[in-house]
N, C-alpha and C positions, 0 to 999 in steps of 0.2 A: 504494500500500500504506500503510495507516495505521501510525503509529509503534507502536501497541499490538501489531500483528501481527509486529513485528520482534523477534527474540530478541536478548538482550544481546550475544552473540558476533557476531551479524550487524551490529549497530550499530557495534561496535568495528571490525569488518572493513571496513564501508562507509566509516567516517570516516577510517581510516588509508589506505584505497585512494584516497580523495579527496585527502588531504594529499599522497600520492605523485603523483597525477595532476596536481595543481595546481603541483607543484614545490616545495611547502613542505617536503617531505622529499626530498632529492636522493640520487642513486645513491651508495652507500657509507655513508650516514648510519646510525648505530646507533640503533635504536628504544629507548625507555625499557624498563626491566626489567619482568618480569611483575608483581612486587609493586607497582611504581609505577603501571602501567596499571590494575591491579585496584583500587588506592586511588582513582585518578582517576575511574573509572567506577562504583565502588561494587559490584564484582562479585567472585566467587571467582576464585582463580588458574586453576582449570580452565577457566573461561569465557574468560579471556584466552588460555590455551594453545590453545583451539579456534579462536579468532579468528586467532591467529598461524599455525595450521595451514592455515586457509583462504587467508590471504595467501601462504603458501609454495606451496600448490597452484596458485594463480593466477600464480605466477612473479613476484610483486611484491617478495618478500623472500626472504632465505636466512638460515639460522641456523648458528652454530658452538657446539657444546657448551661451556659455561663462559664464552663470550665474548659471547653475545647474538644478537640478530637485526638484520639490516642490509637496507637498501633495495638491491634487485638492481641490478647495473651496467647490464643491458640493459632497464631498466624502461621506457624509451621505447617499445620494441617490445611490451612485455607489458601496458602500461596499457590497460585495457578499461573499457567502461561497466559500470554496476552489474548490468545484466541478464546480461551475459557472465560476470561474476564469480559471480553467483548460479547460473548454469548449471554452471560449473566446480565450485562447491561441491557442488551436487547430484550431479554425476557422481562426484565423490570419495566422497560418502556412499554412493551406490549401489554403487560398487566395494567399499567396506568391508563393506557388508551382504552382497554376493554372496560375498565371501571367508568371512564368518562362517557363512553358510548352507551353503557347501560344506564347511567344517570340521564343522558339525553333522551334515550328511548322511553324511559319511565316518565319523563317530563311531557312527552308528546302523547303518551297513551292516556294520561289522566285527564 
């Protein structure tokens, strides 16, 4: 896949997944804040939030409101190649779209 085809949130997701996979970010390590990551990558906060959601969905990180995001303790078991990570991201997106479609259909049936 060419780098032009990779969305900014996907690049952040892939780079952080790789840091975790390589052990540069170990279990329990706090990730930089959204503002810091958005400045580092030159993207909007929403882009960083989407990347963090993808990492959470893949089981690589967990978040605590007001405290930040951390590398999962069981990261050794959840570290996956980028293809698996991409599939999980797509599954998550499809589930979101299915839920939205269901809400829309219920709204028109009533």
